[in-house]
C-alpha positions in Angstrom: 107.4 82.2 78.3 107.5 79.4 75.7 104.2 77.4 75.6 106.1 74.2 74.8 107.9 74.5 78.2 104.5 75.0 80.0 103.0 72.1 78.1 105.9 69.7 79.1 105.5 70.8 82.8 101.7 70.3 82.6 102.1 66.8 81.1 104.6 65.8 83.8 102.5 67.2 86.6 99.2 65.8 85.2 97.5 69.2 85.3 96.3 71.7 82.7 98.6 74.3 81.1 96.5 77.1 82.7 97.1 75.6 86.1 100.9 75.6 85.4 100.7 79.2 84.2 98.8 80.3 87.4 101.4 78.5 89.6 104.4 80.0 87.8 102.9 83.5 87.8 101.5 83.3 91.4 98.0 84.0 90.3 94.7 82.2 91.0 93.7 79.7 93.6 96.2 76.8 93.7 97.0 74.7 96.8 100.5 75.1 98.2 101.2 71.4 97.7 100.2 71.5 94.0 102.3 74.7 93.4 105.3 73.2 95.1 105.1 70.1 92.9 104.8 72.3 89.8 107.9 74.3 90.8 109.8 71.1 91.5 109.0 69.7 88.1 109.8 73.1 86.4 113.2 73.2 88.2 114.0 69.6 87.1 113.2 70.5 83.5 115.3 73.7 83.7 112.4 76.0 83.0 113.1 79.7 83.6 110.3 82.3 83.4 110.9 85.8 81.9 111.4 87.3 85.3 114.0 84.8 86.5 117.1 86.7 87.7 115.1 89.9 87.9 112.8 89.5 90.9 113.7 91.0 94.2 112.1 90.0 97.5 111.1 92.8 99.9 111.0 91.5 103.5 108.6 93.3 105.8 108.4 93.0 109.6 106.6 89.9 111.0 103.0 89.6 109.9 101.5 90.4 113.4 103.2 93.8 113.3 101.0 96.6 111.9 102.5 98.5 109.0 102.4 102.2 109.9 103.6 105.5 108.4 107.3 104.6 108.2 106.8 101.2 106.7 104.2 102.4 104.2 106.2 105.3 103.0 109.4 103.2 102.6 107.5 100.4 100.8 106.0 102.9 98.4 109.4 104.3 97.7 110.9 100.8 97.0 107.9 100.0 94.7 108.4 103.1 92.7 112.2 102.7 92.4 111.9 99.1 91.5 109.3 99.8 88.8 111.7 102.4 87.2 114.4 99.7 87.0 112.1 97.1 85.7 112.5 94.9 88.8 109.5 92.7 89.8 109.0 92.5 93.5 107.9 89.6 95.8 106.7 91.1 99.1 106.7 88.8 102.2 106.8 89.1 106.0 109.9 88.0 107.9 108.0 85.1 109.5 107.0 83.7 106.1 110.4 83.4 104.5 109.7 79.8 103.6 107.5 81.1 100.7 110.7 82.3 99.0 112.0 78.7 98.7 109.7 78.4 95.7 110.9 81.6 94.0 113.7 82.4 91.6 115.2 85.6 93.2 118.0 88.0 92.2 118.2 89.5 95.6 116.5 90.6 98.8 115.7 93.9 100.5 114.7 93.9 104.2 113.3 96.5 106.5 112.3 94.1 109.3 113.1 95.9 112.6 114.0 92.7 114.4 117.8 93.2 114.0 118.2 89.4 113.4 117.4 89.0 109.8 121.0 89.7 108.5 122.2 86.9 110.8 119.4 84.5 110.1 119.4 84.9 106.3 123.0 86.0 105.6 124.7 82.8 106.8 122.5 80.4 105.0 121.4 82.1 101.7 123.4 82.7 98.6 121.0 85.4 97.4 122.4 88.9 98.1 120.6 90.7 101.0 120.6 94.5 101.8 119.0 95.8 104.9 117.4 99.2 105.4 117.6 100.9 108.8 118.6 97.6 110.4 121.9 96.1 111.4 124.2 94.6 108.8 126.4 91.5 108.8 129.5 92.3 106.8 131.1 88.9 107.4 128.3 87.4 105.2 128.4 90.4 102.8 125.1 91.8 104.1 125.2 95.6 104.0 122.8 98.2 105.2 121.5 101.6 104.1 120.6 103.8 107.0 119.0 107.2 107.6 121.7 109.2 109.3 120.4 109.2 112.8 123.4 111.0 114.2 122.9 113.9 111.8 119.1 113.8 112.5 119.6 114.2 116.2 122.3 116.9 115.7 119.8 118.9 113.6 117.0 118.5 116.2 119.0 119.2 119.4 120.9 122.0 117.7 117.7 123.7 116.5 116.2 123.6 120.0 119.4 124.8 121.6 119.5 127.7 119.2 116.1 128.8 120.6 117.6 128.7 124.1 116.2 125.4 125.4 118.3 123.8 128.2 116.1 120.9 129.2 115.1 118.7 126.3 113.2 115.4 126.5 113.4 112.5 124.1 110.5 110.1 123.3 111.6 106.9 121.5 109.2 105.1 119.3 109.6 101.5 120.3 112.1 99.7 122.5 115.9 100.1 123.0 116.4 96.7 121.3 115.6 98.5 118.0 118.8 99.5 116.2 117.6 103.0 115.3 116.5 103.7 118.8 119.9 102.8 120.2 121.5 105.0 117.7 119.1 107.9 118.5 119.6 107.6 122.2 123.4 107.6 122.0 123.3 110.6 119.6 120.9 112.5 121.8 123.1 112.1 124.9 126.2 113.1 122.8 124.4 116.2 121.5 123.3 117.3 125.0 126.9 117.1 126.1 128.1 119.0 123.0 125.8 121.9 123.7 126.4 121.7 127.4 122.7 121.0 128.1 121.2 119.4 131.2 121.1 115.6 131.0 119.0 113.4 133.3 117.8 109.8 133.1 114.1 110.8 133.2 114.6 113.0 130.1 114.5 109.8 127.9 111.3 107.7 127.7 110.1 104.8 125.4 106.4 104.2 126.2 105.6 101.6 123.6 102.3 101.6 121.6 99.7 102.0 124.5 98.1 105.4 124.4 97.8 105.9 128.2 101.5 105.0 128.5 102.3 107.8 126.0 100.3 110.2 128.2 102.2 109.0 131.2 105.6 109.4 129.5 104.7 112.9 128.4 103.6 113.8 131.9 107.0 112.4 133.2 108.9 114.7 130.9 106.8 117.7 131.9 107.3 116.9 135.6 111.0 116.7 135.0 110.8 120.3 133.8 111.6 119.9 130.1 110.8 122.9 127.9 111.1 121.0 124.6 110.5 117.4 123.3 111.9 115.4 120.5 109.6 112.6 119.3 111.1 110.0 117.0 109.1 107.8 114.6 106.7 109.0 112.0 103.7 107.2 113.5 104.2 108.8 116.9 104.6 112.5 116.1 100.9 113.5 115.9 100.1 111.4 119.0 102.7 113.2 121.1 101.3 116.6 120.1 97.9 115.4 121.1 99.2 114.1 124.4 100.8 117.5 125.2 97.3 119.0 124.6 95.8 116.3 126.8 98.1 117.3 129.6 97.0 120.9 129.3 100.2 122.2 127.6 100.3 124.6 124.8 102.7 124.1 121.9 105.0 126.0 121.4 104.1 128.6 124.0 104.9 126.3 127.0 106.7 123.4 125.4 108.4 123.1 121.9 108.1 120.0 119.9 110.1 118.4 117.1 108.6 115.2 115.5 109.4 112.9 112.6 107.9 114.0 109.3 104.5 112.6 108.3 104.2 113.6 104.7 101.1 115.7 104.0 100.1 115.6 107.7 102.8 117.3 109.8 102.4 120.6 108.0 98.6 120.6 108.7 98.7 120.0 112.4 97.9 122.7 114.8 100.4 124.2 115.1 102.3 122.9 112.0 104.9 120.7 113.3 108.7 121.2 113.0 110.1 117.8 112.0 113.0 115.6 111.0 112.3 114.0 107.6 113.8 110.7 106.4 114.5 110.7 102.6 112.5 107.6 101.6 113.2 107.8 97.9 117.0 108.1 98.6 116.8 105.1 101.0 115.2 103.0 98.3 117.5 104.3 95.6 120.7 103.6 97.6 119.4 100.2 98.8 118.7 99.1 95.2 122.0 100.5 94.0 123.8 98.4 96.7 121.8 95.3 96.0 122.3 95.5 92.2 126.0 95.9 92.8 126.0 92.7 94.9 123.8 90.9 92.3 126.4 91.8 89.6 129.2 90.4 91.7 130.6 93.8 92.8 132.2 94.6 96.2 130.3 97.0 98.4 132.8 97.5 101.2 130.7 99.7 103.6 127.2 100.7 104.6 125.5 103.8 103.3 124.2 106.8 105.3 121.4 108.9 103.8 121.1 112.4 105.2 117.9 113.6 106.9 116.4 117.1 106.7 115.0 119.6 109.2 111.6 121.0 108.3 111.1 124.2 110.2 107.5 125.1 111.1 105.6 126.6 114.0 106.0 124.1 116.9 109.3 125.5 118.2 109.7 128.7 120.0 111.8 130.2 122.8 111.2 128.6 126.2 108.9 130.4 128.7 110.8 132.6 131.1 109.6 130.7 134.2 
């Protein structure tokens, strides 16, 4: 930054140069009104900080939604990938987007699960937006990078069918309004039909975040006679294994279990859990590749699918004979 530019802004705003510096670099305690005024004057004077045109906003779920295993792992992957590319990040919740009005941004990455951000932002914002594991809006040039949920469910159901399981239950982490859950449910039903496995409505549950509801959902699957369970969502996998134990069921002797990978946790559960793993570094890399293509004026043309992997451990076995 040129000190003369900061000095001119400070004189116009009637504040010290250090106050201007703190406002422009988002450091220190400055009122939102004072910061907005400094940004207004800086824009009028054509001031551009060193990071102008480089900063990317990362949009998280709404601030009242707790960040859990999935969000933390994805955010860490984005931070590491952005650092390697020399891209500064501005991290904000989806209900606080007004903060970005005072920022000079090159683009935005979102992993808000509300499935509405592409429509809300895409129609009104000239800054390129890429969504991760959330619906796109191609009419506004908003593209998405997804974990391949079809492939993930094919891996999980195929693995269990290979052990001889005919009745498989699915626990969805969240509601059916979630894009990923809709995709998983559709893929699960397709894979049951492909392997000619039994399919019943009570084989699919989505208990929400309340622990006793999870116990009830697990009991529903057991009462329906399933011999294997697929539990989606990184933050749910250990809880489902605990609920099976709570219901008096041994894994894998009585019921087999496939969860979603919790790095450095799933392999240390008792028994070590067979999982589907999302490739978080690849999600971040592909998302930033797509965003930088859009920033540079390039045409993307389609969404990106990132393959998942099956981590075989000890929580799957042949179903009991009875």
